[in-house]
DOGU-720817 format. One record per atom (N, C-alpha, C): residue in three letters; x, z, y. Coordinates in pm, whole numbers, padded with zeros to 5 digits, always signed. Atoms other than C-alpha are relative to their C-alpha. Layout:
N
ALAXZY
...
This chain:
307
UNK+00119+00001-00093
UNK-01640-01548-01457
UNK+00091+00003+00154
UNK-00059+00041-00155
UNK-01597-01628-01092
UNK+00034+00105+00089
UNK-00050-00119-00083
UNK-01421-01414-00840
UNK-00095+00036+00095
UNK+00083-00053-00069
UNK-01689-01229-00643
UNK+00087-00041+00140
UNK-00043+00005-00149
UNK-01695-01304-00265
UNK+00029+00127+00065
UNK-00088-00121-00057
UNK-01541-01057-00039
UNK-00124+00095+00031
UNK+00100-00086-00024
UNK-01899-00916+00059
UNK-00026+00075-00136
UNK+00062-00050+00132
UNK-01989-00849-00309
UNK+00102+00113-00054
UNK-00119-00049+00018
UNK-01612-00680-00325
UNK-00020+00154+00093
UNK-00005-00126-00107
UNK-01722-00406-00029
UNK-00034+00117-00082
UNK+00053-00126+00031
UNK-01898-00143-00231
UNK+00094+00024-00108
UNK-00154-00084+00051
UNK-01601-00116-00515
UNK+00102+00006+00054
UNK-00125-00019-00065
UNK-01334-00119-00279
UNK-00029+00135+00098
UNK+00060-00105-00051
UNK-01525+00149-00093
UNK+00006+00116-00096
UNK-00038-00055+00104
UNK-01570+00317-00421
UNK+00110+00060-00069
UNK-00148-00021+00078
UNK-01213+00286-00551
UNK+00077+00087+00099
UNK-00081-00071-00123
UNK-01074+00444-00188
UNK-00050+00109+00019
UNK+00096-00085-00034
UNK-01317+00725-00211
UNK+00081+00175+00029
UNK-00039-00156+00055
UNK-01104+01015-00359
UNK+00149+00012+00051
UNK-00160+00064-00041
UNK-00715+00863-00250
UNK+00028-00095+00068
UNK-00064+00108-00070
UNK-00531+00656-00037
UNK+00032-00093-00072
UNK-00003+00081+00084
UNK-00513+00330-00214
UNK+00063-00144+00136
UNK-00013+00155-00043
UNK-00356-00047-00160
UNK-00069-00099-00009
UNK+00047+00111+00093
UNK-00484-00373-00211
UNK+00012-00023-00132
UNK-00048+00020+00158
UNK-00270-00412-00501
UNK-00031+00101-00127
UNK+00024-00094+00127
UNK-00391-00111-00662
UNK-00169+00024-00015
UNK+00138+00029+00068
UNK-00762-00237-00694
UNK+00004-00111-00023
UNK+00029+00150+00082
UNK-00685-00566-00846
UNK-00058+00015-00115
UNK+00026-00017+00125
UNK-00694-00453-01178
UNK-00131+00071-00051
UNK+00112-00051+00021
UNK-00970-00207-01163
UNK-00122-00107+00009
UNK+00107+00106-00058
UNK-01199-00467-00959
UNK+00006-00073-00133
UNK-00004+00086+00067
UNK-01083-00737-01219
UNK-00085+00066-00141
UNK+00058-00014+00142
UNK-01204-00519-01527
UNK-00169+00024+00047
UNK+00121-00066-00043
UNK-01518-00408-01367
UNK-00094-00164+00002
UNK+00103+00112+00017
UNK-01613-00805-01323
UNK+00054-00091-00108
UNK-00035+00055+00106
UNK-01464-00919-01616
UNK+00104-00143+00023
UNK-00061+00124-00028
UNK-01209-01139-01484
UNK+00105-00042-00083
UNK-00061+00041+00115
UNK-00976-01323-01666
UNK+00165-00021+00069
UNK-00143+00004-00020
UNK-00579-01365-01627
UNK+00003-00124+00097
UNK+00019+00104-00121
UNK-00650-01699-01432
UNK-00069+00012+00072
UNK+00080-00003-00124
UNK-00880-01600-01244
UNK+00101+00120+00123
UNK-00119-00041-00074
UNK-00604-01340-01132
UNK+00112-00057+00071
UNK-00107+00106-00037
UNK-00341-01613-01059
UNK-00062-00096+00087
UNK+00044+00101-00064
UNK-00584-01828-00866
UNK+00041+00040+00134
UNK-00066+00020-00137
UNK-00439-01913-00521
UNK-00107-00044+00103
UNK+00084+00076-00115
UNK-00599-02016-00215
UNK+00078-00118+00021
UNK-00048+00112+00016
UNK-00589-02365-00145
UNK+00145-00012+00066
UNK-00139-00015-00089
UNK-00289-02283+00108
UNK+00132+00051-00136
UNK-00065-00069+00054
UNK-00113-02150-00164
UNK+00105+00141+00016
UNK-00079-00080-00028
UNK+00020-01861-00010
UNK-00066+00134-00006
UNK+00017-00125+00030
UNK-00181-01588-00138
UNK-00142-00008-00109
UNK+00084-00023+00138
UNK-00399-01490-00475
UNK-00134+00022+00083
UNK+00104+00032-00059
UNK-00762-01565-00394
UNK-00086+00159+00006
UNK+00076-00168+00061
UNK-00878-01190-00531
UNK+00096+00056+00104
UNK-00065-00076-00096
UNK-00613-01023-00327
UNK-00078-00021+00152
UNK+00079+00034-00141
UNK-00755-01199-00022
UNK-00091+00078+00045
UNK+00156-00027-00016
UNK-01098-01124-00074
UNK+00015+00183+00022
UNK+00001-00144+00007
UNK-01033-00747-00153
UNK+00060+00060+00172
UNK-00051-00030-00144
UNK-00808-00739+00193
UNK-00129+00008+00118
UNK+00120+00030-00094
UNK-01117-00902+00371
UNK-00107+00118-00039
UNK+00100-00108+00032
UNK-01364-00635+00230
UNK+00047+00120+00078
UNK-00050-00107-00008
UNK-01107-00365+00302
UNK-00050-00028+00191
UNK-00015+00003-00137
UNK-01083-00508+00663
UNK-00163+00007+00086
UNK+00136+00002-00053
UNK-01462-00539+00742
UNK-00044+00165-00038
UNK+00057-00184+00026
UNK-01544-00167+00604
UNK+00095+00078+00100
UNK-00080-00092-00117
UNK-01260-00033+00844
UNK-00074-00038+00104
UNK+00083+00008-00144
UNK-01443-00232+01138
UNK-00092+00073+00028
UNK+00148-00093-00023
UNK-01750-00051+01062
UNK+00021+00159-00005
UNK-00020-00127-00037
UNK-01581+00305+01062
UNK+00013+00078-00156
UNK-00008-00046+00144
UNK-01582+00338+00650
UNK+00111+00009-00077
UNK-00141-00004+00074
UNK-01232+00323+00571
UNK+00112+00018+00140
UNK-00105-00046-00082
UNK-00911+00472+00761
UNK+00105-00027-00067
UNK-00149-00011+00039
UNK-00551+00414+00721
UNK+00082+00104+00068
UNK-00097-00140-00029
UNK-00339+00701+00680
UNK+00102-00023+00018
UNK-00138+00041-00016
UNK-00025+00524+00652
UNK+00017-00123-00043
UNK-00027+00129+00041
UNK+00141+00204+00623
UNK-00037-00072-00133
UNK+00033+00042+00116
UNK-00044-00032+00390
UNK-00101+00031-00077
UNK+00129-00031+00046
UNK-00299+00204+00269
UNK-00113+00065+00090
UNK+00081-00025-00052
UNK-00629+00308+00317
UNK-00076+00065-00073
UNK+00068-00077+00039
UNK-00933+00557+00257
UNK-00090-00002+00005
UNK+00185-00041-00092
UNK-01289+00627+00290
UNK+00015+00096+00092
UNK+00010-00083-00114
UNK-01367+00814+00610
UNK-00125+00093-00060
UNK+00116-00086+00022
UNK-01629+01071+00609
UNK-00138-00055-00014
UNK+00150+00117+00003
UNK-01894+00813+00677
UNK-00033-00064-00096
UNK+00005+00096+00119
UNK-01763+00592+00412
UNK-00058+00086-00130
UNK+00019-00105+00110
UNK-01784+00903+00155
UNK-00190+00022+00000
UNK+00130-00042-00033
UNK-02148+00992+00300
UNK-00089-00147-00048
UNK+00069+00179+00077
UNK-02251+00580+00217
UNK-00031+00028-00137
UNK-00001-00006+00153
UNK-02151+00661-00137
UNK-00100+00074-00063
UNK+00111-00100+00076
UNK-02360+00955-00210
UNK-00152-00027+00009
UNK+00143+00032-00005
UNK-02668+00775-00113
UNK-00018-00114-00083
UNK-00007+00106+00100
UNK-02575+00531-00396
UNK-00072-00148+00063
UNK+00040+00152-00068
UNK-02624+00168-00208
UNK+00035-00084-00141
UNK+00005+00074+00071
UNK-02705-00080-00422
UNK+00115-00138+00013
UNK-00093+00097-00042
UNK-02495-00332-00233
UNK+00066-00004+00116
UNK-00014-00016-00145
UNK-02306-00322+00098
UNK+00066-00134+00017
UNK-00030+00151-00059
UNK-02236-00644+00301
UNK+00001+00012+00138
UNK-00017+00009-00161
UNK-02199-00776+00673
UNK-00151+00059+00023
UNK+00117-00059-00053
UNK-02572-00704+00705
UNK-00037+00159-00022
UNK+00041-00137+00023
UNK-02575-00359+00561
UNK+00115+00082+00132
UNK-00118-00042-00132
UNK-02235-00285+00830
UNK-00058-00007+00127
UNK+00052+00031-00123
UNK-02445-00428+01106
UNK-00033+00131+00085
UNK+00074-00134-00046
UNK-02609-00066+01140
UNK+00127+00066+00066
UNK-00072-00067-00055
UNK-02307+00055+01258
UNK+00070-00032+00156
UNK-00025+00068-00086
UNK-02195+00042+01638
UNK+00123-00023-00004
UNK-00130+00068+00000
UNK-01820-00030+01559
UNK-00014-00104-00031
UNK-00010+00116+00107
UNK-01920-00294+01309
UNK-00092-00107+00125
UNK+00013+00058-00110
UNK-02130-00435+01628
UNK+00072-00063+00101
UNK-00130+00063-00143
UNK-01843-00448+01864
UNK+00059-00118-00066
UNK-00069+00077+00053
UNK-01678-00614+01629
UNK-00051-00146-00013
UNK+00062+00107-00013
UNK-01889-00874+01578
UNK-00053-00061+00123
UNK+00049+00052-00147
UNK-01979-00920+01959
UNK+00145-00049+00057
UNK-00092+00029-00058
UNK-01626-00960+02038
UNK+00030-00125-00040
UNK-00050+00161+00052
UNK-01589-01268+01801
UNK-00099-00062+00058
UNK+00078+00133-00050
UNK-01906-01433+01938
UNK+00068-00018+00159
UNK-00036+00008-00163
UNK-01749-01355+02324
UNK+00165-00142-00044
UNK-00099+00109+00042
UNK-01423-01563+02165
UNK-00034-00107-00042
UNK+00046+00117+00042
UNK-01626-01828+02040
UNK+00050-00035-00157
UNK-00066+00042+00112
UNK-01566-01789+01682
UNK-00060-00157-00049
UNK+00010+00147+00086
UNK-01529-02103+01472
UNK-00110+00012-00076
UNK+00094-00001+00126
UNK-01813-02190+01263
UNK+00022-00157-00081
UNK-00018+00127+00059
UNK-01829-02409+00963
UNK-00060-00099-00015
UNK+00084+00072-00036
UNK-01998-02686+00874
UNK-00145+00007-00027
UNK+00141-00026-00023
UNK-02321-02545+00788
UNK-00055+00115+00113
UNK+00049-00053-00136
UNK-02343-02351+01104
UNK+00038+00120+00018
UNK-00024-00178+00018
UNK-02227-01979+00968
UNK+00081+00026+00077
UNK-00116-00033-00100
UNK-02017-01802+01207
UNK+00063+00085-00154
UNK-00106-00012+00092
UNK-01705-01666+00998
UNK-00063+00175-00059
UNK+00002-00068+00078
UNK-01867-01346+00928
UNK-00132+00017-00092
UNK+00097+00023+00053
UNK-02175-01443+00798
UNK+00058-00078-00143
UNK-00013+00074+00110
UNK-02038-01675+00543
UNK+00068+00073-00128
UNK-00051-00106+00082
UNK-01957-01540+00211
UNK+00165-00071-00063
UNK-00117+00000+00023
UNK-01599-01681+00204
UNK+00089+00080+00095
UNK-00095-00073-00072
UNK-01306-01505+00392
UNK+00004-00107+00114
UNK-00081+00058-00125
UNK-01181-01598+00744
UNK+00106-00124-00069
UNK-00116+00126+00050
UNK-00889-01763+00547
UNK-00046-00114-00077
UNK+00043+00083+00074
UNK-01067-01925+00307
UNK-00082-00111+00071
UNK+00016+00093-00083
UNK-01260-02093+00544
UNK+00079-00090+00096
UNK-00098+00072-00103
UNK-00973-02225+00758
UNK+00066-00094-00099
UNK-00066+00065+00117
UNK-00828-02331+00404
UNK-00095-00113-00045
UNK+00108+00089+00027
UNK-01165-02506+00323
UNK-00018-00131+00107
UNK+00000+00070-00120
UNK-01181-02671+00656
UNK+00129-00098+00026
UNK-00092+00078+00029
UNK-00849-02782+00621
UNK-00010-00112-00129
UNK+00029+00108+00134
UNK-00896-02964+00305
UNK-00095-00095+00013
UNK+00054+00090-00018
UNK-01173-03115+00397
UNK+00055-00129+00097
UNK-00051+00078-00066
UNK-01011-03271+00687
UNK+00114-00090-00064
UNK-00161+00067+00064
UNK-00684-03367+00492
UNK-00059-00134-00098
UNK+00069+00110+00077
UNK-00984-03541+00234
UNK-00019-00129+00080
UNK+00037+00125-00085
UNK-01125-03739+00517
UNK+00112-00097+00071
UNK-00127+00047-00063
UNK-00788-03819+00643
UNK+00078-00094-00133
UNK-00073+00069+00098
UNK-00684-03948+00277
UNK-00107-00151-00003
UNK+00095+00134-00029
UNK-00993-04196+00313
UNK+00010-00078+00077
UNK-00008+00092-00119
UNK-00939-04310+00640
UNK+00110-00110-00030
UNK-00131+00093+00017
UNK-00578-04420+00543
UNK+00009-00093-00112
UNK-00009+00102+00109
UNK-00659-04601+00242
UNK-00101-00144+00066
UNK+00077+00054-00059
UNK-00941-04768+00452
UNK+00082-00089+00060
UNK-00103+00057-00068
UNK-00679-04889+00678
UNK+00076-00109-00065
UNK-00089+00069+00089
UNK-00428-04994+00447
UNK-00088-00129-00080
UNK+00047+00098+00065
UNK-00676-05215+00269
UNK-00048-00126+00105
UNK+00043+00059-00153
UNK-00770-05345+00628
UNK+00124-00112+00010
UNK-00105+00094-00049
UNK-00427-05483+00670
UNK+00039-00080-00114
UNK-00057+00127+00105
UNK-00199-05761+00482
UNK+00100+00100-00107
UNK-00080-00082+00090
UNK-00032-05701+00178
UNK+00156-00025+00041
UNK-00157-00010-00087
UNK+00319-05739+00351
UNK-00008+00122+00066
UNK-00024-00098-00037
UNK+00216-05479+00551
UNK-00008+00172-00101
UNK+00000-00076+00088
UNK+00159-05265+00246
UNK+00126+00038-00049
UNK-00123-00030+00028
UNK+00497-05331+00123
UNK+00111+00085+00109
UNK-00063-00087-00121
UNK+00640-05217+00471
UNK-00050+00162-00010
UNK+00003-00132-00009
UNK+00442-04896+00445
UNK+00057+00054-00116
UNK-00085-00025+00076
UNK+00612-04861+00108
UNK+00090+00047+00033
UNK-00169-00006-00054
UNK+00966-04884+00251
UNK-00008+00098+00094
UNK-00028-00106-00090
UNK+00892-04640+00511
UNK-00053+00140-00070
UNK+00030-00131+00090
UNK+00760-04379+00267
UNK+00098+00035-00070
UNK-00096-00055+00109
UNK+01038-04404+00043
UNK+00136+00043+00071
UNK-00107-00057-00103
UNK+01280-04385+00331
UNK+00007+00146+00014
UNK+00046-00120-00046
UNK+01106-04084+00460
UNK+00033+00115-00117
UNK-00043-00076+00100
UNK+01144-03929+00131
UNK+00148+00018-00081
UNK-00129-00016+00019
UNK+01508-03985+00123
UNK+00024-00101-00121
UNK-00025+00102+00070
UNK+01524-04333-00061
UNK+00040-00093+00087
UNK-00047+00114-00072
UNK+01685-04666+00043
UNK+00110-00019+00092
UNK-00085+00005-00071
UNK+01903-04572+00257
UNK+00024-00006+00129
UNK+00036+00033-00161
UNK+01806-04736+00590
UNK-00123-00129-00037
UNK+00095+00114-00008
UNK+01531-04953+00683
UNK+00042-00155-00071
UNK-00076+00141+00052
UNK+01726-05283+00656
UNK+00057-00008-00086
UNK-00067+00028+00155
UNK+01901-05229+00323
UNK-00174-00022-00101
UNK+00140-00008+00089
UNK+01520-05153+00170
UNK-00081-00094+00038
UNK+00070+00108-00013
UNK+01372-05412+00344
UNK+00051-00125-00058
UNK-00053+00092+00073
UNK+01614-05650+00206
UNK-00007-00029-00143
UNK-00003-00034+00182
UNK+01568-05512-00131
UNK-00144-00036-00066
UNK+00150-00005+00027
UNK+01182-05473-00137
UNK-00079-00170-00005
UNK+00037+00103-00026
UNK+01008-05786-00206
UNK+00083-00104-00048
UNK-00087+00079+00031
UNK+01323-05975-00290
UNK+00085-00006-00129
UNK-00096-00008+00126
UNK+01437-05928-00624
UNK-00024-00107-00101
UNK+00022+00151+00068
UNK+01266-06240-00774
UNK-00006+00027-00177
UNK+00046-00047+00174
UNK+01192-06043-01131
UNK-00141-00023+00013
UNK+00132+00019+00039
UNK+00877-06142-01284
UNK-00056+00177-00039
UNK+00046-00144+00019
UNK+00643-05800-01274
UNK+00076+00089+00082
UNK-00104-00137-00131
UNK+00878-05616-00996
UNK-00040-00035+00142
UNK+00006+00025-00081
UNK+00787-05637-00675
UNK+00081+00042+00110
UNK-00101-00040-00084
UNK+01062-05458-00545
UNK+00085+00103-00056
UNK-00059-00113+00033
UNK+01370-05255-00567
UNK+00059+00079+00081
UNK-00043-00079-00169
UNK+01511-04975-00348
UNK+00103+00119-00084
UNK-00084-00108+00013
UNK+01794-04738-00367
UNK-00015+00102-00048
UNK+00067-00114+00017
UNK+01751-04422-00508
UNK+00087+00119+00067
UNK-00075-00082-00057
UNK+02041-04274-00332
UNK+00092-00103+00098
UNK-00021+00050-00120
UNK+02233-04361-00002
UNK+00122-00112-00064
UNK-00125+00072-00037
UNK+02544-04528-00183
UNK-00044-00108-00098
UNK+00051+00133+00061
UNK+02324-04770-00414
UNK+00057+00025-00181
UNK-00032-00017+00116
UNK+02445-04593-00750
UNK-00086-00015-00109
UNK+00121+00009+00079
UNK+02108-04591-00894
UNK-00109-00085+00058
UNK+00103+00041-00058
UNK+01819-04791-00827
UNK-00143-00002-00054
UNK+00157-00037+00029
UNK+01414-04742-00858
UNK-00101-00132+00043
UNK+00058+00115-00004
UNK+01209-05054-00940
UNK-00170+00042+00034
UNK+00130-00012-00054
UNK+00872-05092-00778
UNK-00088-00109-00024
UNK+00123+00133-00020
UNK+00549-05262-00829
UNK-00135+00059+00066
UNK+00070+00011-00117
UNK+00271-05250-00566
UNK-00122-00048-00008
UNK+00104+00009+00025
UNK-00081-05274-00618
UNK-00110+00042+00089
UNK+00095-00043-00066
UNK-00329-05310-00303
UNK-00126-00019-00059
UNK+00113+00027+00021
UNK-00656-05264-00472
UNK-00108+00072+00048
UNK+00080-00097-00073
UNK-00979-05134-00371
UNK-00043+00058-00091
UNK-00008-00157+00088
UNK-01109-04784-00520
UNK-00046-00030-00122
UNK+00054+00011+00152
UNK-01317-04949-00819
UNK+00085-00116-00104
UNK-00095+00102+00054
UNK-01048-05196-00929
UNK+00133+00104-00047
UNK-00096-00091+00074
UNK-00865-04963-01192
UNK+00098-00044-00046
UNK-00101+00022+00017
UNK-00521-04996-01275
UNK+00016+00048-00191
UNK+00021-00078+00104
UNK-00538-04969-01657
UNK+00176-00045-00107
UNK-00105+00014+00088
UNK-00278-04986-01970
UNK+00081-00111+00036
UNK-00081+00090+00004
UNK-00171-05332-01965
UNK+00082-00033+00104
UNK-00062+00005-00127
UNK-00077-05361-01606
UNK+00153+00043+00026
UNK-00150-00130-00011
UNK+00197-05025-01664
UNK+00050-00073-00103
UNK-00081+00087+00095
UNK+00281-05208-01994
UNK+00067-00134+00068
UNK-00078+00073-00049
UNK+00378-05513-01814
UNK+00108+00040+00127
UNK-00093-00025-00070
UNK+00553-05361-01555
UNK+00128+00053-00061
UNK-00127-00056+00108
UNK+00791-05157-01842
UNK+00046-00126-00036
UNK-00043+00109+00064
UNK+00826-05478-01990
UNK+00118-00062+00067
UNK-00105+00048-00120
UNK+00984-05620-01649
UNK+00143+00096-00011
UNK-00085-00106-00030
UNK+01188-05304-01630
UNK+00121+00016-00136
UNK-00080+00034+00119
UNK+01329-05343-02009
UNK+00086-00122+00016
UNK-00067+00092+00003
UNK+01421-05675-01941
UNK+00145+00009+00082
UNK-00104-00017-00101
UNK+01623-05566-01627
UNK+00107+00086-00018
UNK-00101-00101+00011
UNK+01802-05289-01794
UNK+00008+00125+00054
UNK+00023-00084-00108
UNK+01621-05078-01575
UNK-00082+00139-00103
UNK+00058-00109+00029
UNK+01484-04718-01659
UNK-00083+00116+00056
UNK+00071-00099-00120
UNK+01318-04590-01342
UNK-00089-00073+00063
UNK+00084+00091-00070
UNK+01026-04742-01186
UNK-00135+00120+00057
UNK+00109-00074-00054
UNK+00733-04616-00975
UNK-00083-00108+00029
UNK+00128+00098-00037
UNK+00394-04813-00976
UNK-00087+00052+00111
UNK+00090-00024-00051
UNK+00205-04756-00662
UNK-00145-00108+00018
UNK+00138+00051-00022
UNK-00182-04854-00615
UNK-00082+00066+00071
UNK+00094-00071-00068
UNK-00433-04788-00373
UNK-00110+00070-00054
UNK+00101-00002+00081
UNK-00676-04761-00634
UNK+00000+00150-00102
UNK+00019-00114+00079
UNK-00687-04512-00951
UNK+00062-00042-00154
UNK-00060+00035+00143
UNK-00498-04532-01303
UNK-00068+00055-00096
UNK+00064-00048+00132
UNK-00695-04524-01627
UNK+00056+00087-00074
UNK-00037-00147+00097
UNK-00668-04218-01886
UNK+00126-00066-00063
UNK-00107+00050+00107
UNK-00482-04489-02104
UNK+00117-00018+00070
UNK-00157+00035-00083
UNK-00221-04607-01868
UNK+00042+00120+00044
UNK-00094-00142-00049
UNK-00143-04240-01744
UNK+00081+00048-00140
UNK-00039-00067+00131
UNK-00103-04144-02128
UNK+00129-00102-00055
UNK-00113+00081+00022
UNK+00124-04429-02173
UNK+00102+00000+00069
UNK-00078-00030-00065
UNK+00300-04390-01896
UNK+00099+00141-00041
UNK-00071-00135+00055
UNK+00388-04017-02003
UNK+00096+00001-00130
UNK-00032+00032+00128
UNK+00486-04115-02359
UNK+00154-00113-00014
UNK-00135+00111+00036
UNK+00786-04364-02263
UNK+00120+00062+00043
UNK-00167-00060-00023
UNK+01143-04334-02280
UNK+00038+00003+00144
UNK-00034+00031-00155
UNK+01180-04492-01931
UNK-00119+00103+00083
UNK+00092-00093-00078
UNK+01077-04255-01654
UNK-00097-00098+00147
UNK+00098+00097-00081
UNK+00780-04431-01487
UNK-00107+00095+00070
UNK+00106-00110-00041
UNK+00606-04233-01208
UNK-00102-00132+00060
UNK+00109+00052-00058
UNK+00244-04352-01098
UNK-00072+00044+00084
UNK+00041-00042-00145
UNK+00135-04314-00763
UNK-00161-00053+00031
UNK+00130+00021-00026
UNK-00255-04335-00714
UNK-00019+00020+00132
UNK+00034+00006-00137
UNK-00445-04389-00362
UNK-00004+00170+00038
UNK+00013-00149-00070
UNK-00499-04003-00346
UNK+00165+00053+00014
UNK-00128-00071+00032
UNK-00131-03902-00444
UNK+00094-00078+00105
UNK-00075+00085-00134
UNK+00000-04208-00185
UNK-00046+00065+00123
UNK+00003-00039-00097
UNK-00186-04088+00072
UNK+00000+00155+00052
UNK-00080-00139-00038
UNK-00090-03710+00050
UNK+00157+00014+00009
UNK-00118+00014-00071
UNK+00260-03792+00038
UNK+00051-00095+00156
UNK+00000+00016-00151
UNK+00192-03982+00373
UNK+00006+00082+00070
UNK-00033-00110-00109
UNK+00085-03696+00541
UNK+00101+00074-00037
UNK-00142-00162+00025
UNK+00360-03443+00387
UNK+00140-00096+00062
UNK-00120+00006-00023
UNK+00606-03686+00499
UNK+00002-00099+00154
UNK+00019+00025-00118
UNK+00471-03809+00840
UNK-00045-00164+00006
UNK+00003+00138-00002
UNK+00410-04172+00742
UNK-00139-00068+00045
UNK+00103+00053-00058
UNK+00118-04338+00943
UNK-00099+00080+00068
UNK+00065-00138-00044
UNK+00006-03996+01077
UNK+00071+00033+00103
UNK-00088-00070-00088
UNK+00086-03800+01374
UNK-00096+00174+00002
UNK+00090-00087-00036
UNK-00011-03440+01432
UNK-00071+00020+00133
UNK+00079-00010-00090
UNK-00311-03377+01666
UNK-00050+00164+00038
UNK+00002-00140-00044
UNK-00324-02991+01670
UNK+00056+00096-00120
UNK-00048-00100+00060
UNK-00119-02704+01548
UNK-00077+00132+00046
UNK+00072-00147-00020
UNK-00314-02366+01483
UNK+00124+00147-00052
UNK-00083-00096+00049
UNK-00051-02045+01466
UNK-00098+00114-00015
UNK+00073-00155+00076
UNK-00211-01736+01268
UNK+00091+00078+00003
UNK-00124-00157+00005
UNK-00035-01394+01350
UNK-00071+00075-00069
UNK+00032-00140+00069
UNK-00080-01082+01137
UNK+00076+00097+00090
UNK-00059-00084-00071
UNK+00024-00790+01258
UNK+00119+00069-00087
UNK-00121-00094+00032
UNK+00378-00636+01207
UNK+00051+00131-00068
UNK+00005-00168+00039
UNK+00385-00327+00993
UNK+00109+00037+00003
UNK-00124-00062-00048
UNK+00762-00306+01045
UNK+00038+00041+00120
UNK+00041-00014-00156
UNK+00700-00311+01411
UNK-00013+00177+00043
UNK+00022-00129-00041
UNK+00528+00014+01389
UNK+00033+00113-00070
UNK-00014-00160+00093
UNK+00680+00219+01131
UNK+00126+00061+00077
UNK-00074-00121-00079
UNK+00867+00514+01279
UNK+00083+00073-00110
UNK-00096-00083+00074
UNK+01181+00691+01123
UNK-00053+00106+00009
UNK-00002-00146+00026
UNK+01139+01030+00999
UNK+00100+00088+00015
């Protein structure tokens, strides 16, 4: 089952914290059982990879209930229903969400503060507190959308430039990833090997103890690289007595090509357009930082007093 959004989790979180202080981690399994979540659901991470999605949604359900005065924190990391929270449960509500919480003055003040600080809006114009996704999920989703758009833009610009520019881009990327030793050394080797079926060779380490052979295809998105192309590249490697190769394309590889590469004795890495642009962004090739946003969290250790 799909993990419920944080507003759907508000009622279970309030109910499970009605009798004694609990932590977010304490609610994971009871909520998983209530919503028939699988082990795979429990391990699902946010796009950032820094937090489990269910834990994040429980955290934000707790946060919004607290802003309305239905939960309070008796000690570090723990929360429990307030008298008002227990009163809400006595009335057996079918659902608690932001529309329910807006009746509380404390929550109204919380919403008003968000509007005063010009709360970021998502692509469909919903404010953070109206969207079914948690604020962190919205940030991650927006980031993923920006990265996807950047990847598309990078591929378009690569195709607009010359084949020699593409070779130079691969040189830059390989060196940024720790291969090639230097621009001069890599430039002398790439595109000058003179071997059929191989576009270049680059040192795997700075001393040149091992080498990686390259094949680069600057294709449009609809020109899929098939198994015959990969086979031809592998045949060239065999002729050179090499066992490591990287095949780079701006398009994609067919399923047959991927399966063939996976079953080889030689170590062949296939880099399609999506992976190419991902590596370019990760290693700062052809991109630069436009904006850096730092998100702070409360430091619980700072507020911990020794008894």
